C-alpha positions in Angstrom: 110.7 104.3 80.8 110.6 106.5 83.7 108.3 109.4 84.8 108.7 112.1 87.5 105.7 113.4 89.9 106.3 116.5 91.3 104.5 117.1 94.6 104.4 120.0 96.3 105.0 119.7 100.3 102.0 120.8 102.9 104.6 123.4 104.1 105.2 124.9 100.6 104.4 128.5 99.5 104.4 130.2 96.2 105.7 133.4 97.6 109.6 133.7 97.7 110.1 135.2 101.2 113.8 134.8 101.1 116.5 132.8 102.7 114.7 132.8 105.7 111.7 130.6 104.3 113.8 128.3 102.2 112.8 125.1 104.5 109.2 126.2 104.0 109.3 126.2 100.3 111.3 122.7 99.9 109.6 120.3 97.3 109.1 116.6 97.7 109.8 114.1 94.5 108.3 111.0 93.7 109.7 108.8 91.5 107.9 106.1 89.0 109.2 103.8 86.7 106.8 103.2 84.6 106.9 100.3 81.5 104.3 101.4 78.8 103.7 97.7 77.4 104.7 96.7 74.0 103.3 99.7 71.8 102.0 99.8 68.3 104.8 102.7 67.1 107.0 102.7 63.7 110.0 101.1 65.7 107.4 98.2 66.4 106.3 98.3 62.7 110.1 97.9 61.6 110.6 95.3 63.9 107.4 93.2 62.6 108.7 93.5 59.2 112.6 92.9 59.5 113.5 89.3 58.8 117.5 89.8 59.6 116.8 90.2 63.2 116.6 87.8 65.8 114.0 85.2 64.9 112.2 85.2 68.1 111.8 89.1 68.2 110.5 89.3 64.9 107.8 86.7 65.5 106.9 88.2 68.4 106.5 91.7 66.9 104.8 90.2 64.1 102.4 88.0 65.6 101.7 90.8 68.1 101.2 93.4 65.1 98.6 91.2 63.4 96.7 89.8 66.6 96.4 93.6 67.3 97.8 93.0 70.7 100.4 95.7 70.8 99.3 99.0 73.1 98.1 102.2 71.4 100.4 105.1 72.7 97.5 106.8 73.5 96.3 104.1 76.0 99.5 104.0 77.4 99.8 107.8 78.2 96.2 107.7 79.4 97.0 105.2 82.1 100.5 107.1 82.8 98.4 110.2 83.7 95.8 108.4 85.6 98.5 106.4 87.8 100.0 110.2 88.4 96.8 111.7 89.3 95.9 108.8 91.9 99.2 109.5 93.3 98.5 106.1 94.7 102.3 104.4 94.8 105.4 104.7 96.2 108.2 107.0 95.3 110.5 104.4 93.5 108.5 101.6 92.9 107.7 100.1 89.0 104.1 99.5 87.8 103.4 97.8 83.9 100.6 98.8 81.9 99.3 95.4 82.4 99.7 95.3 86.3 97.1 98.2 86.7 
């Protein structure tokens, strides 16, 4: 999963002054590759309950579900918003839910 944070350059303006000011209106973008962790979703419920899958995957998801080790989607979303808000990452970097 990836997220894109948009950041205005210090010289950007909100007014469109025409073609002469295109350089001033440029925006820079920072890219973050975010791994949300194993989320507790319908998909993981399906994987935990499916016995025709790879035995290792089935065991991982069924055990993680039973032991409540899966990440709630709202928790990983909050963490991503926090990371983006702090803006303390290099563009193109990878951040895992468990690394922060």
